[in-house]
Phi, psi and omega in degrees: 000133179274123181271138180283130179285139176288155179306320181295325179291321178297319179296318180296318180296317178298321179297319179295320180296316181292327187286341183297307176299322180297322179296319179291326175296319178295318180295320178298320178295320179295315180297319179299319178297317178296319179300313182297324179292315179292320180298321179294320177293318182296326181302331180285349185244017179271140176248119182054024177058023177215358173225171168256157180281184186268016173296132182303336181277344186299312178300325179293319178296318181295315179298322179292320178299314179300313182297317181295324178299314179293319180295319178295317180303314180295314181296320182292317176298323180293335182278352182269144177294330174207158185241124177241172181304322180296325179295316181293317184298323184269001189302312184292332175298323177292322180291321185266358184054048183214185178271009182298143175243163186263132167276120185211165172228136174277115178280328169198197184292339186229020177221132185228131174268125191231135169273116186291164183281171176101163183287344182249123193294147174204152177225136179217165176242129171250128184221155180271131180217126182054039174088359182226144173284147179212158172284110190264330186199150174219141178291346179282348179276167178294129184257162179278068181225164179219169176061221183296326179295320177296321179295318179298314183289339178294343178297341180274354181285144184299322183292344179261012178264010180286138184299307171070020175067036181288147177292151186294331184253017181277117179279106185293158178203180177057227186271006184279076182283187001274178181234138179262119193273150165232141188248145178216136180271143175237162180296148174300154179277183185296339178269002180084010181278138182289144177229152182203167173233153176240115181247114187229159177249141179286149176295139182206137186287325182198165177109151180263344174266121189230157174275148179213169176210156177222144177219146179246138188226157171233134180257120184261009182097345179241315180209174178257140181242129180286136177259323177198149176210135178204156175255164182200173178249141178213188174247162179295332180231072182291149178294326174220119180269204177290135182211153179236120181224130182065245174242018186246125172260123184239131180241115180279127182242156172251120178237177184264147168275169177261328184253359177237149168269119186212001188282340187278156170061208185280359181306134179290345179064205177281115185270119183230134177262131168265128190239130179231129174269129178265109183258166178300335185252358180164215179231153178232114180283113181267003176084197183254149180218132179296135177281338179226080184297333178296320179293323177295322180295319177294318179300317179295317180298311181295323179296319179294318179296318179303320184260014174067032181259152180294149183221022183296335179279350182256331189208155175291156181308319180295324179289323177297318177298320177298321178295322179296321178295320178298314181295319180297321178296315179295321181296323183288347185269354184228165179284169178300319181295315179299318180294323178295319181283319184226076180281083182226172175263019173099188182285132176285115184267313184202156176199156171203151179249151176211165180266125176258178182295322184254358182159183181293154175233128177249122173260128188223138178234127172228151191292341179255003182228352182073203183258135179220151172257128177247119180258143186241153174290148186299318190277344180198177184273063178252125186277122182263331180202157176226125180225149177287153177215173184275339181167175181239102179288132181271000000 
């Protein structure tokens, strides 16, 4: 038999129901007050506004700031009658009392991947569980990874955000944090679990060549599991950055040539893509692929000529002779010691590729060899001729 509730019981039940959001609003205000106090203390321990100093208390303050941001986010969402994209986007502005907006990804209707506030990067997930939002995961916690992947992910730990007297042009990698995050959504897997990637750049005092890292994750509703993590080198303004198209995740990297000096400054260097296929059941590492294979072919030819190695499989005899002339010119411009230490044809200044009648044409300029046209056979990257030119118009 269903018993009729008395009016006083109904009022009490209604009061309890109404008080839950109000309680969370009060809790959000309390957390915000604590966050602002910790944030003010942390500001005194920042180095160049992107690291913490070597005070033993600094990592604790940073970790506390990160935790409070996630806790506030969960409490604030819990205080709302419903949660929409605008609420999530404006959340950090409410925490910081500013016009700041949140970089976030919706993993599903009740779970959000969030880039935390402050000058030192952090990423966390707030998700609804048993009717309430909670801080479910943070990249700053110890992850289920080992070896090089564990070292890469350790860069997000508060204790690794110490400045440590690093040189201004040192491109950080591995566990030498902190990392400034960028977020990207990936398709759900075959089990319906959300997947995403975090592409971040390491803190660096100066320089256009920078360290970066990328990691791919799957969210199972309870925590996030790393699928792959690696670091790489890039430029601050890459011609093509990290991108996801179809089922392919591509990461543009900057690597070194062997016969050119190209690693310094804004030069894109040797452009290599790391390629990962995102499948319904996991990921497939497809390895690295040169973004400009013609430039790699020229680099290989010149390197072999520099070191006196045969190159008949790379170029026609006339092209090999042209490469020898380029190397001889570069060799005559430097001392014996310089050539021994850096046997190259100089700094790579400019290049561009175009389609010719019989195959690709690469126009290339380096400071010790001038401008040359390298012509290739149609069916493969085999160099058929090398001729001097006046320049390479972009």
